[in-house]
Every structure is written in structure tokens, then in C-alpha cells.
C-alpha positions, 0 to 999 in steps of 0.5 A: 777543700772545706773553703772549695764547698763554701765558695761553691756554696755561697755562688749557688745561694746566692742565685735567685733562680737556685730558690725559684727551682727549688720551690718548683719542684715540690709544686709539681709534685704536689699537682701530680700527687694531688691528682692521684690523691683524688682516686678513691677508688684506689687503696691510699698506698697506691696512690701514694706510690703512683705520685713518683712514677714515669714522667710525673718524677722526671718532670717534678726533679727536673727543677733541681736537675737544672740547679745542677746543670746551672752549676758548671752551665752558668760558668761557662755561659757567663765566662766565670768559670776563669773566675773559678778557677784562678780560686780554686785552683785544681780540677779536683777541688772544682768538681769536689766543691761542685758535686758535694754541693750539688748533692747536698741540693739533689738530698734537699730537694728528694726529700721535699717532693716526699714532703709535697706528697703527703701534703696533697693526701691531706689536703685530698682528705687521705691523710698517709700515714704508713711509716715504713712506706715513707721511709722508703720514697723518702730514700728512694726520692733522696737518691733519684734527686742525687744522682740526678742532679750529679748526671746534671752537673757532668753532662754540664761539665762536659757539653759545656752548654746548658741547654744542650745539658737540659734537653739531654736530662729530659730527653733521656729519661722520656724519649730514650728509656721508652724506646729502651722500653719497647725494645725490651732492654733490662729494665735492669740497664734502664738509668732512670727507670730503675733508679726510681724502683728505689721510691716504692720498693726495697731493691736495693739494686735499682740505682746502681745503673743511674749511679755508674751513668753519673760516676762516668760523666763526673769522671769525664768531667775531671778529664775535660776540667783537666785538660781545660781549665787547669 
């Protein structure tokens, strides 16, 4: 399995798009956080928390999600899935390696978003130093980014189309979840919106729905890989 992870890690690191997307997320987050940091009529904690709400967070995490989508999307687009299958042999190793590497990338990306937010606060002249709030945001952002990236990986594997997967990963947290909110659906059942609450509160059950959704798509990915590429 370690060889499979090394193989996938090298594939990810060798793509220029990986590094471009990795840098894009924190830049987006920095700009959003800077906007909130200039609202000096708000408490500093409120400005910090607001940098992680709604569409802001979705757009900032989207570049990392695109890397997760590309982990399978590029394979099918450029027909390299055949080489990957011949090299790693089994669907379990293929999916496992991609999931581990994608999760690690998501974790680093989530941490970078918090760092970008703190930098924005400092640039605006309002350095945020609440260790407990920063720690909570760090944990929540990492969990949110990891689960989002894994869901993107699963959707791309099932659909075998990176465009379809990206549209789904943009449309669901923005359009579908908005409709769910308007329809008075229990907030705990709205995956992305619920998971994002872990960033600003110690509500440990918040990411459960997104976790279940990601796990379901990863399980479906294993089934489709077994049938199509084994």
C-alpha cells in the first residue's frame, strides 16, 4: 500500500495544476477575510468567524476540491487509468492511495485557509490572537476541506467526468443546499452547511452528514472501479 501511496503522491506532485490550485484557495480566502477584517464596527472574533461562512468557504475550498476531482477525472480524461490499474493492480489499492493522498492535500489546504485568514487580519491591523478560536477554526477547516476533497474524489470516480463532478461540487453546496434551507430541512442534514459550523463552534456532530455522503461515494467508487477497471 505504501508503494501505491508513493505512486499517487508522485502523480499529484508532478502536475503543475496541483500547485496552482493549492495557491489559489488561500488567495481567495485572504481576499474574503480582508473584506471582513475592514469591518471595524464588528468584534474581532465576529470578523474572524465571518470569513468562513457561506459561499466564501465553498469558493475558497473549491480549488482543493478540484484537485480531488482531478485525481480520477484526469485519469479518465487522458486514459491513464489503464496504466494506474496495471501498476497498482487492485481497486482497493487505487482508491485507497488516492483517498489518502487527497485527504492529506485537503488537510494542508484547510490549514492554509486559516493561515490566510490570520494574515488578512494582521494586514488590516487587527491581529487575532484568540488561541482557542484559532484552534477550533483550524480543526474545522481541516475536517471540512478533507471531507469536501474526498467527496469530490468519489463523485469523479463514479461519474468518470471531471466537469460533471466539478459542477456537482459547486452546485450542491450553493444551489441545492440553499433550496434545502428554504425548504426548512433540518440544518444537521445539510452536508456542507452543517460541516462548516465546526469551524466556529465545538459542535462535533456537525460534519457527520458530509462524512456519510463522502463515505457513500467512496464506497460507490470502489464498486465502479471493480466493475470497470479491475
